[in-house]
N, C-alpha and C positions, 0 to 999 in steps of 0.2 A: 592507468586504470588497470591494467593486467598484473601489476604488482602484487605478489602473493603475500608480501611481507608489510603491506600497507593496510590499515584497518579500513572497514567500510566507512567509519565516521570520517576518517581522513579523505577518503575518496569523495564523500558527500560534501564536505567542506569546499573542496576544490571545485567540484561541480557546481555548487550554488554560487560560489564566488565569481565564476567565469560566466554562468548562464544568466544569473539574474541582473548583473550589470548591464547586459545587452537585451535580453528578453523583456525585462521590466521597465525600459526606458519608457519615461511618460506615464507609468502606472498610476502615478498620483491623480491622473485625470481619468484614466479608463479602467483603473482597477476595482471598480465597485460592482462589476459584472463579470460572470464567467466567460472566458475566451477558450474554446476547446484548442485553438492553436497554441496556446501558451501551455497548457496541461500536457500536449502531447510530447514535448521535449523530454520531461522528467520520466515518463512512462518508457519512451524510448531508450534513454540512457540506462534505466534499470533493466530492460530486456537485453540490451547489449552487454551489460556488465555481467549478468548472471546467466547469460545465453538462453534465454527463455524465448519460446517461439512467438511469432507475431501475434497469435490469438490469445495469448494470455491476457485475462481479464483485468480490467482496471481496478476492480474491487479487490483482487487478490494482491496485487501490487501494493496498493495503499495499506491494506490490512497487515500484510507480511512485513513491510519495512516501517510500519508505524509513523508514516510520514504523511501529513495532511496535503491536500491537492495546493497546487500553486496560487490558487485563488485566494486562500488565506493569507498568503504573503502579500499579494498585490492589494488585498482589501485593507490590510494595516497601512500600507503606503497611502492608499486613497483617504483613509479615515485620518491619518496624521496630518495630511495636507488640509482636509476640511477643518480640523481644530485649528491649525496655523492661521487659516484664512478668517475664521470667526474670532480669533483673538485680535485682529487688526482693528484699528479705530474706525468708529462707525462712519466717519466722514469720508472714508476712502471708497473708491468705486467697488473694489473686490469685495469688501466686506457688505456693501450695500446689496450687491448682486446675490450675495450668499443668502442674506436674510429674505430678500425677495423670493429666492428659489424655495426656501423653508415654508414661508408663508403661503405659497401657491402651490406647494407639493410638486415641484417640477424637477426633472433631470436626476441629479444624483440623489436628493432627497427622496424622490419617488422610488429610486432604487433601493434605498435603505428600507423604506415601507413595505415594498414588495418582497424584500428578503426576510423581513421579520414575519410577515404573513405566509410566505412560502413554507417556512420550516417551522412556523408556529414557535417562534423563539420566546423565551421567558425573560423579556427585558424591562426595563423601567418604562411605565406608561408616560412618565413626564418627559417625553422626547422633545417637547417645545422648550423645556428649560435647559438653555445653552449651557449653564454652569455645570450641568450634570453631564454634558456630552462626552467627555473623556472616558468616564466610567461606563456610560451607556454603550458607546461604541466598542469598548474593550469586551463588555459582556456579550455583545452581539457576536463577535468573532470567537469567543470562548464557547458561547452555546451552539454556534454553527458548526464549530469543529466536532462536538459531541454529536450533533445531530446527523452530520456526514458519516461519522463512523458508524453510528447506529443503522443508517440506511445501507453502508457497504455490508454490514454483518448480516442483515436481513437478506439483502440481494444474493450474497454467497451461499446461504442456506437454502436458497430456493433454486440454485444453480443445478446443473446435471452432474456436477463432480460427486463421486462416490464419498468423498470425505467432507464435502461441504458443510454438512449438517454437524459433523462432530469435531471438526479440527478446531483446536484452540489457538488464538492469536494473542492470548494475554500471557507470554511467556515470561515477562519480567527479565530478570538477570540471566535466565537460562536461554535467552534469544540468541541463536547463532550468528546473527548479523552483527551483534555487538560483543562477541567473543574474540578470542585470538585464533580461532580456527582458520585454517587455510581457505583461500578463496575457492579453489577448485572443490573442496568439500561442500562449502556453504551452498555452491551452485546445485550440487546434486541433492542436498536436503531440500532446498526450495523448489527444485523440479518435482521432487518426491511429493512434498506438501501440496504443491499446486496441481498435481497430476499431469505434469508437462513432459515426463519422459516419453520418448518416441516409441510407444507400444503399438501393438496391433489395434487394440480397442480404442476407440475414439467415439465420442458420443454422437458425432454427425455421420459416422460411418454405417453400412447395413451389411457389408460382406467382409470376409476375411478378417475376422475378429478375433479368432481363437489363437492360443499361445503357439508359437513355432517351435518352441524349446521341448516341450513335453507332450505327451499324447493323452492328456486328461480331457481334451476338447472343451477346455473353459476359456472364456474371453481372456485375453491378455491385458487386463486393467491394472491399475497400480496396486490393488490389493492381491491380485494373483501373483504379481512380479515380486512383491516384497515379502509375501508370507506363505504362498501355496505351491508355486512352481516346484515339481518334484526334482526337475534338472538342476535347480539352485539349492537343492536341500543340504548339500555338503556344507555351503556357507552357513546355513542356519545351525547346523549341528555343531560347527566348529565355534560359532561366536554366541549362540543362543541356547545351545544343547537340546535342540529340538528339531525334527526333521521338516515339520511345517510349523508355522506360527498361529496362534489364535488371534486373529486381527480384530480384537475388540478394544476400541479406544475409549479411554486412554491407558488400559491396563496393560497392553502389549506394545511393543515398538515404541519405547518412549523417546528414542532418539528422533522419531519423526516429529515429536512434539517440541524437541529443541532441548530435552534433558539427555544428552549423549552419554555422560559418564565416560567409561572406558571402552565402550563397545564399538562405536562408530569408527574410531581412528583405525584400528587393525581390520575392521570389516571393509572400509574404503580403500584401504591399501591392498587387501586381498583382491577386490574387484579391479584394482589399478585404474580407478576412475580418472586420474589425471590425464591418463593417455587417451581417454574416450572424449574429453571435453574439446 
């Protein structure tokens, strides 16, 4: 996982191949509901890989990586198993029990109805038409993924992060995670975007918030550290040709958005970030 020459996609493939085969054992039965124990492993792996602090929010991790919760994967296993059972002949006990469950809205069928109601999912109302179930269940997962992403976006916009309301997660091809950038540089970009760099200012602190490098008596938050600190002005002069930066998103510091261009490479080398990780 520490190999800088291995892409994030490759690391992710290895992680899913190993973890899902063990963690999702029997998910055909229990995968229809969210289990926090299952979700924790992916978040733990991302925090370790990018050296994020333990308090990094779940919403930031899923929005930044563009990876849906594990629940979407276990839900697909669960739905595929239901379709397989319903395709069995009616005279088999498994098929008979499945139809009884649907008619009486019990167990897994009740979970499906609850999921539709909880997220106000726009799915076919003919849920009792078994011929349409493969498409209906597929639409449930698709709409659920969209709804979860929307909830994450709203939640992070209401957070106490300075960049929470402004930061874009729709980076497309410019997303650093899916580029050929070295891992240690991606780590620092992610920490910057998530305000996870260990600075004096933290939203839960009430004392010792000011910058220790300069004498401006400003809180040492991510905006101050990346744009305003006078002790770091020689970096900004060298790479951005300004003593301080106007931190107006998205017009300044485009590398924080993922549009690195040619600036972040020499800037990160100048800071010697690799020795700090």
